[in-house]
N, C-alpha and C positions, 0 to 999 in steps of 0.2 A: 503494499499499499504506500503511495507517495505521500510526501509531507503534507501538501495541500488538502488531501482527502482525510488524512488522519485529524488534522487540525479541525477540519470543518465538522467531523464526528464528535469530537471532543466538545466543540462549541454547541452543537446542535443538542447533546445531551442535556444541557442546560436550558434551552430554548423555552421548555414547557413551564419552567418555573419563574421565568421572567415575569414581573408585574408591571402594570401601567400604574405610575405614581400620580398622575394627573396634574404634573408640573410642566411649566414652561410651555404653555400653549400658544404663546407668540414667542419670537425670538428673545432671550434674555438680554438685559441691559445692565451695565454696572461699570466696574473699575477693576483692573487686573494688574498687578505690580510688576510682572516680569519683563516686558520690553523695555520699559524705561528704567526700572531700578535693578534688575537682574538679581544677582547673588552678592550684593554690597553688604557685607557684614561688618565693615569698619566703622562702628559707631563712635569710637574714640576720636577719628580724624575727620569723619563725615556724618555727623549725628543728624543732619536734616535729611539725608538720603539713604541711610542704611535700612535693611530690613529689620523693623522693630515695631513694637506696638505704637509708639509715638507716630510713625508714618501713617499707619492704618487708621489711627483715630483722627489725626489731622485731616486724611483724606475724606474719612466719613462726615467730618464737620463741614467740609467743602461741600460735598455731594448735597447736603441740606441747605446751608446758607447761600449757596450760589446758584440755587434753581435746578440742580440737576436731578434730584430725587423726585421732584414735582413732575418732571418729563418722563419719567420711567427707569432712570439709572438707579437701581436698588441695590445691586450687589457689590460689596468690598472684598475682593477676593484675594487671599494671600498666595503666593506661589511658592516656589522652591526656597530652601535655606532658612526656614523658619524654626526648625528642629534644633534640640540639642544633638550632638554627635553620637549619642547612646541612648537606648531605651532605659527606662527606670527599671529597678528591682523586679517589678511585676511584669515586665516585658512591653509596659505601654509606651506610646510616642509621647514625648515631652517637648515643650518649647524651649528654645534657649533661654536659661535663666536671666542672662544679663540683658538680653534685648526684648524679651517679653516677660518682665518680672511679675507682671500681673496675672499671666496665664491666658490661654485661649478662652477658657469659659468667661472670664471677666471681659475680655475684648468683644465676644459675641454678645454679652449682656449690654455693652456700651453701644455696639451697633444697632442692635435691637431697640434700644431706647430711643434712638433717632428715627425709627421707623424703617431701618435698612436690614440687609441680610448679609451674612458673612458666608464667604467661600473659603476653603482650605484646599491645600495641595498634598498629595500622596504620589507614590511611585509603585507599580506593580513589579517589584524586583528585588534584588539584594540590597541596592542603594538608589537614592534618587539620583537624578542628572548631576546634581551638584555634591554627590558624595555623602548625603546624609542617610539615616536608616530608611530602608525600603520596606514595603508591606510584602512579604513572602506569603505563599499560600497558606501557610499555618497561621498567619496574623491577620488575615482578612476579616474574620469576625470580630475579632478583638479590637482592630482599628476602627471599623465601622461602628462599634458600640462606643468607643471613646469619642468620635466625632459626634455621634448623637448625644452623648452626656454633656458635652460642650455646647450643644445648640447650634452646631454648624448647619448651614442651610444648602451648601453646595459643595461637592467634592470633584475636583480635578484630578484623575488618576493617570499619571504618566506611565511610560513604558521603558525607561532606561533599564539596563542591566537585566533583561530577560529575554526569553525565546519565544518564537511563535507558538509553541505548544504550550508554554506556560501562560501566555496571554490569553490563548483559547480557553483555558481552565479558569483563569484568574478574573478576567472582566466580567462574565456572567456571574461567577461566585460573588464578588463584591455587590453585584445588583441585588442578589438575594440577601446578602448580609445587610445592606442598607435597608432594605423593606422589612426585615425582621426586627430592626430596632424600633419600629413603631414611630420614629421620628421622621418626617418628610425631608429627605436630602436630594436635590437635584445632583445629577451624575454626568460629569463631563469625561469622556473617554479619548485617550489617545492612540487607541488600539489600531484604527486603520492607517494612521500616519507611519506606523512602524512596519506595516506589511505592504506599503506601496500606494495604498489608498484606493485600490481598483480590485474588481474580481479577476480571478477566482481567489486570490489570497483574502479578499474582504469580502464576507457575507453581509450585504446590507439588510437583506431580510431579517436576518438574525439581529444585526446591530440596532434596527430601530426599535426592537423590543427589549433591548438590554440597557441602552443609554439615551439620556435626554439631549445630549449634543456630543459630537465628536470631531476631532481634528483629523482632517484627511492628508494634510500635506505638511511640509516643513515648516519650521517657526519663521514668523515675520522678522525682518530687520528693520532698522531705521533707515530706509532707503527706497527710492521711487523704483530701482530695479527690483527690489524685493516684492514690492505691491503688484508690479507688472508680471512677476513670474507666477504669483498667485492667480491673478486674473486670468493668465493665460492657461494655467493647469485646470482651473475650473470651467473655463470656457471650452477647451479641448475634450474635456470628459464630461460635459454637461449632459449627454444623453444617460450615462449611468448615474451621475449625482443628482440631478434636478429632481427625479421622481422620488428620492428618498426623503426630502426635506418635508416638514408639515409640522402641525401642532404636536408638541411634546417631543420631537426628534429633528435636530437641525444639523446640517452641515455647518462647520466652522472654520472659515478661511484664516482666523486668528485675529489678533487685537487690531484696534484702530491706533495708528501712530501719529494722528493729528495733534499738533501741539509740541512735537519734539523738534528734531534738528534736521531730519532727512527729506522733508517734503516742501515744495513751495506751496503758496496759497492755492493756486491752481490744482496742484496735484492732490492737496488736502480736500478739496471739494470732491474730486474724483474719486478719492478713496471712500468717502462717506456715501456718495451716489451709488457706487458699484457695490459696496457692501449692502446696501438697501435693497438693490435689485436682486441680489443673491439671498435676500431674506436672512441674513447673517446675524449672529448675536453681535451685539454692539458693545463691546468691552474696551472702554478707554484704558490706554496705558501711558499716561503722560502726568505731569507734575500739575495737579489742580490747584496748587496753592499760588502758582505763578503763571498759568496758562494765559496767552494772549487773548485780548477781546476778539480778534479775527477768528482764532481757532475756536474759541468758546462759541462764537455765532454759528459756525459750521456744525458743530456737534450738538447745538440746542435748537436746530431748525425743527420747528414744531411739525411742519408739512412732511418734512423727510422722516421724522420719526413715526407719523401717523402711517407712512406708507410702510416703512419697516415692520411696524406692529399689526399691519393688516390681518384680521382674524382667519382669512382663508389659508394663509401661510404658505402660499405657492411660491416657489424659488423661481426668479426670472432666467431669461435665457440670453445670450448673444443670438441675434437674429440676422445681423449683416456685417460683413467685413468688406469695405469698399477698397478700390484700388488707391482711393485718395487717402488711405490710412485713417478714414472715419469708420468707426464701429458703431452698431446700434444695438441696445439692450432693451428687452421688453419684459414686464412683470405683470401678469394678470392680477387684478385686485377685487374685492368684493363690490357688489352692487354694479357690475359691468364696468367699473373704473380700470385703470391701468396706469403704469408708470413707464416712461420711455427715458432712456438715457443716451445722448449722442455723445459718444466719447472720442476725443482726437488723440492720435498717437503722433501727430506731426510735431516737429520741433522747429518750424521756420516762423510761422506767422498764422493769426487768425484766420480759419476756413470758413468760407460761406457755402453751407450744404443745403441743397435743395431737394425736397422729397415730398411724398404724400402719405397720408395715413394708408391708403390702398396699398401702396408700395412696402408698406411695414406690416402687412399681412391682417390689416382691419378689414373685415368683411361686412360687419353689420351696418345696415342702412339707416344711420342716425346721423345727427347733428351733434356735434362735440364742443365742449368748451375746454380749453386746456390751461394750466397755470404753471408758470415757471416756478419751479420748487425753490430756486435761489432768489430770484429778483421779485417774485409775486406778481409779475406782468400776466396779464389775462388775455387770451386771444377766444373770442366767442364766435359760434356760427361756423364752425369748420366742419365741412363735408370731408368724406374718405377720398374723394377725387381731387380735392383742392391742394395745389401745390403750396408749400410754404418754404421759408428760408430760416434756418439758424446759424449763428455765428458762434463758432467753437474755438477757444483759445489753445495754443499747443499745450498738451498734455492736460487739458481740461475737460469739461463737461458742460453740457445744456441738459437739464433734467426737466422733464414734464410730467405733470399729473393730469390725466386725461380722462373726462367723464361725459357721458351722454347727457344732452339737456333735451333733445326731442327725438322722435322717430318719424321718418319719412315713409310715403306711400303705404300708410294706415288709415283706416277710416277715422274720422275726426273724433268721434265718441271714444274709440279705443285709444287713440293717442293722448287724448285729455285724461282718461283714466290712468294710462300708464305714467303720464307725467306726475299726476298727483301721488301716485302709489311709489314711484322708484325715484324719479329725478330730484323730489323735493329734498332728498338726502344730501344733494351737492349744491355748494355754494362756493365763492372764492374763500380759500383759507387764509385767516389771518396770520400773517408772519410776524 
């Protein structure tokens, strides 16, 4: 029996025991430490930026006082390097006593007192990626119970220092262990990222019943090239990936790096728009204590968040790649609405792109209104055959929220009834 087949059988044995936890019916939103703060444990020389309870408490405060929480950013997620180098005498994971002197339970209580949720990190292997104690198979139930006793709301389980067979046993086993605690804990799996992200090594039918979200691809870095590599991989494999996303189970292209050092303002707008089209989790990884007003404006765009959180939970797709290096992405939304992103890979100058809704696969005989997600500009009375032009900056986007305002070629009584029942839900969105 080959390795892929044996791994599949091991995982399938756990399938019937996986339970729906009812969490993350829309893509989760919050803050995650890793990309910006990494494994900085030098609190003596860099107390503002080291992995410590101070960092997470101050970030939680920012989420509340600066309006993030009210928009849906609710998770405060610890990543690697929070632990002591050894388990305690009873074999339990413990936080570093100098950097987390109050303990994780006290940190969770503080986060909860602000109306937020706390996420934590573990690794299904002998060690975490940063060299801290891993969760071996014999420790899964103990660690799940520890996290529940602390009041943790989300677990990200990495996969360093383990094998494919080990992961096939361990990831579903952690699902059962979390469920058995009786405390609801959302579950983020890095499993597919360690197996190439694609079938046959990755069984997405199983995965959607084991994890609430999963990392498919490598870690994002603070660069535009990294963002592009993720967009390319998700687009090239969209036929496999797109059907897997939906309420309670999401593809995760990794963190938003907006507000850091590697993206221009145009590129920041592009990442936010493209992640929204992908129905991606929105996990900020920047210093919210010093974020610029322009980055905050991008990340707090209310219409963008409304689109990301659409209850249908359909992941969008790239539908066109033009010779002009313009790409078009489309995401269906509830109530017959949709989102369009016109994305430029050009590096020379703003490009004037002309098209029509008909050329973008719109077939419904309707009259549409569109709202520019970033500028708020409204275009009304657009028919599918009408040509329109958008001007897209290099490495930038134009993003539209598209919704029908009336239907043509229908009896007037039917049209009037439909308008009252359906399109009254649409109006220009206040930005």
